[in-house]
C-alpha positions in Angstrom: -78.7 -108.8 -86.5 -77.1 -106.4 -88.5 -78.7 -103.8 -91.0 -78.1 -103.3 -94.6 -74.4 -102.4 -95.5 -73.8 -98.7 -95.0 -73.8 -96.2 -98.0 -70.4 -94.7 -98.8 -69.2 -91.9 -100.7 -66.4 -89.8 -101.9 -64.2 -92.3 -104.1 -65.1 -95.0 -101.2 -63.8 -98.3 -102.3 -65.3 -101.0 -100.0 -62.9 -103.7 -101.4 -59.9 -101.5 -100.6 -61.3 -100.6 -97.2 -63.5 -102.9 -95.7 -65.8 -102.0 -92.8 -65.1 -104.6 -89.9 -67.8 -105.2 -87.3 -66.4 -104.4 -83.8 -67.3 -106.3 -80.6 -69.9 -103.6 -79.6 -71.8 -104.0 -83.4 -70.2 -101.0 -84.9 -68.4 -101.1 -87.9 -64.9 -99.5 -88.6 -62.1 -99.3 -91.1 -58.7 -97.6 -91.0 -57.6 -95.3 -93.7 -54.3 -93.5 -94.0 -54.7 -90.1 -94.7 -52.0 -87.4 -96.3 -50.0 -85.6 -93.1 -49.9 -82.3 -92.3 -53.2 -81.4 -93.6 -56.9 -81.1 -92.6 -59.4 -83.6 -93.8 -63.3 -82.8 -93.8 -65.7 -85.9 -92.8 -69.2 -86.7 -91.6 -71.0 -90.0 -90.3 -74.0 -91.5 -91.9 -76.3 -93.6 -89.8 -79.6 -95.1 -90.6 -79.4 -94.6 -94.4 -80.2 -90.8 -94.4 -79.2 -89.1 -90.8 -75.9 -87.2 -91.1 -74.0 -86.2 -88.1 -70.5 -84.7 -86.9 -68.2 -86.0 -84.6 -68.3 -83.6 -81.3 -64.9 -84.6 -80.3 -63.0 -83.6 -83.8 -60.2 -81.4 -84.1 -62.6 -78.9 -85.6 -65.6 -78.2 -87.6 -65.9 -76.2 -90.9 -69.4 -75.5 -90.9 -71.2 -78.8 -91.9 -68.4 -81.0 -91.5 -66.0 -82.3 -88.9 -62.3 -81.9 -89.1 -59.3 -84.0 -88.4 -55.5 -82.7 -88.7 -52.9 -85.3 -89.5 
């Protein structure tokens, strides 16, 4: 059984970027980011638990970073 839909922020458009349920039960979406830039992100779980990606390209204090 899936929980409630995840909360999304930062101008997220769920109609443009729908989260798809993967075979392992996780949800995922693919977005295209501008190239040659760094982008900050975090994950939100269970409605109020924010966490970073340990395998990100870097970290900027409270966020994970991905370089494109």
